[in-house]
C-alpha positions as CSV (number, residue, x, y, z in Angstrom):
1,X,54.9,35.7,80.0
2,X,52.9,36.4,83.2
3,X,50.0,37.9,81.3
4,X,46.7,36.7,82.6
5,X,44.5,35.8,79.6
6,X,41.6,34.0,81.3
7,X,39.5,35.5,84.2
8,X,40.0,33.9,87.6
9,X,37.3,31.6,88.8
10,X,36.7,33.9,91.8
11,X,36.2,36.9,89.4
12,X,33.9,35.0,87.0
13,X,31.8,33.7,89.9
14,X,31.5,37.2,91.4
15,X,30.3,38.5,88.0
16,X,27.6,35.8,87.8
17,X,26.4,36.4,91.3
18,X,26.2,40.2,90.7
19,X,23.8,39.5,87.9
20,X,21.7,37.2,90.1
21,X,21.8,39.2,93.3
22,X,23.1,42.8,92.8
23,X,23.6,43.7,96.5
24,X,27.0,44.6,97.9
25,X,30.1,45.5,96.0
26,X,30.9,44.6,92.4
27,X,34.4,43.5,91.6
28,X,35.8,45.4,88.6
29,X,39.4,44.2,88.7
30,X,41.6,41.8,90.8
31,X,45.3,41.5,90.9
32,X,46.8,38.3,89.6
33,X,46.8,36.7,93.1
34,X,43.2,37.7,93.8
35,X,44.2,39.5,97.0
36,X,43.5,43.1,96.0
37,X,40.3,44.2,94.3
38,X,38.9,47.3,92.7
39,X,35.2,47.3,93.6
40,X,32.2,49.5,92.9
41,X,30.5,49.7,96.3
42,X,26.8,50.1,97.3
43,X,26.4,52.8,99.8
44,X,23.6,53.4,102.4
45,X,21.8,56.6,101.5
46,X,23.2,58.4,104.6
47,X,26.7,58.3,103.0
48,X,25.6,60.9,100.5
49,X,26.6,64.4,101.7
50,X,29.6,62.9,103.6
51,X,33.3,63.4,102.7
52,X,34.8,60.6,100.7
53,X,37.6,60.4,103.3
54,X,35.1,59.1,105.8
55,X,34.9,55.8,103.9
56,X,38.7,55.5,104.4
57,X,38.4,56.3,108.1
58,X,35.6,53.8,108.7
59,X,36.7,50.9,106.5
60,X,40.0,49.2,105.5
61,X,39.3,50.4,101.9
62,X,40.6,53.4,99.9
63,X,38.5,55.4,97.5
64,X,40.2,55.0,94.2
65,X,37.8,57.1,92.2
66,X,34.2,58.3,91.9
67,X,32.1,58.3,88.7
68,X,30.0,61.4,88.8
69,X,27.6,62.2,86.0
70,X,29.4,59.8,83.7
71,X,32.9,61.2,84.4
72,X,35.6,59.8,86.6
73,X,37.2,61.9,89.3
74,X,39.9,61.2,91.8
75,X,38.7,62.5,95.2
76,X,40.6,65.0,97.3
77,X,40.2,65.7,101.0
78,X,37.4,68.1,100.1
79,X,35.4,65.7,97.9
80,X,31.8,65.1,99.2
81,X,29.9,62.0,98.0
82,X,26.8,63.1,96.1
83,X,23.6,61.1,95.3
84,X,24.1,59.3,92.1
85,X,27.9,58.9,92.5
86,X,29.4,55.5,91.8
87,X,32.1,55.0,94.4
88,X,35.0,52.7,93.5
89,X,37.4,51.4,96.2
90,X,40.6,49.4,96.4
91,X,40.3,46.8,99.1
92,X,42.0,43.6,100.1
93,X,39.9,40.6,99.3
94,X,39.9,39.5,102.9
95,X,38.3,42.9,103.9
96,X,35.7,43.1,101.2
97,X,32.8,41.6,103.3
98,X,33.5,43.8,106.3
99,X,33.7,46.9,104.0
100,X,30.4,46.0,102.3
101,X,28.8,45.6,105.8
102,X,30.0,49.0,107.0
103,X,29.0,50.8,103.8
104,X,25.5,49.2,103.9
105,X,24.8,51.0,107.2
106,X,24.5,54.6,108.0
107,X,27.9,56.2,108.8
108,X,26.2,57.3,112.1
109,X,25.8,53.7,113.2
110,X,28.4,52.2,115.4
111,X,29.9,48.8,114.7
């Protein structure tokens, strides 16, 4: 029927590693082919106070939604990332490591 009923090995491995070493992004969902992921990302503190669109300008990811004070919100062009926000992005699996690396640095840093 095309309904995945068992987690992929990649997803299960990622979940175990997140428990052991909680740095970098955390995969929350993957498509059936494991090429597109929804991830909760870890941001360098300097991203707070920046527009959410800056993430999309600096990385190959798209901000899917932000969890703020326990409630989800879909960002607009005016949304600013606040301290305490949980930022969730859609990213191609091949771009996940580069996205994590960019977001782990201050947005003022080049490269």
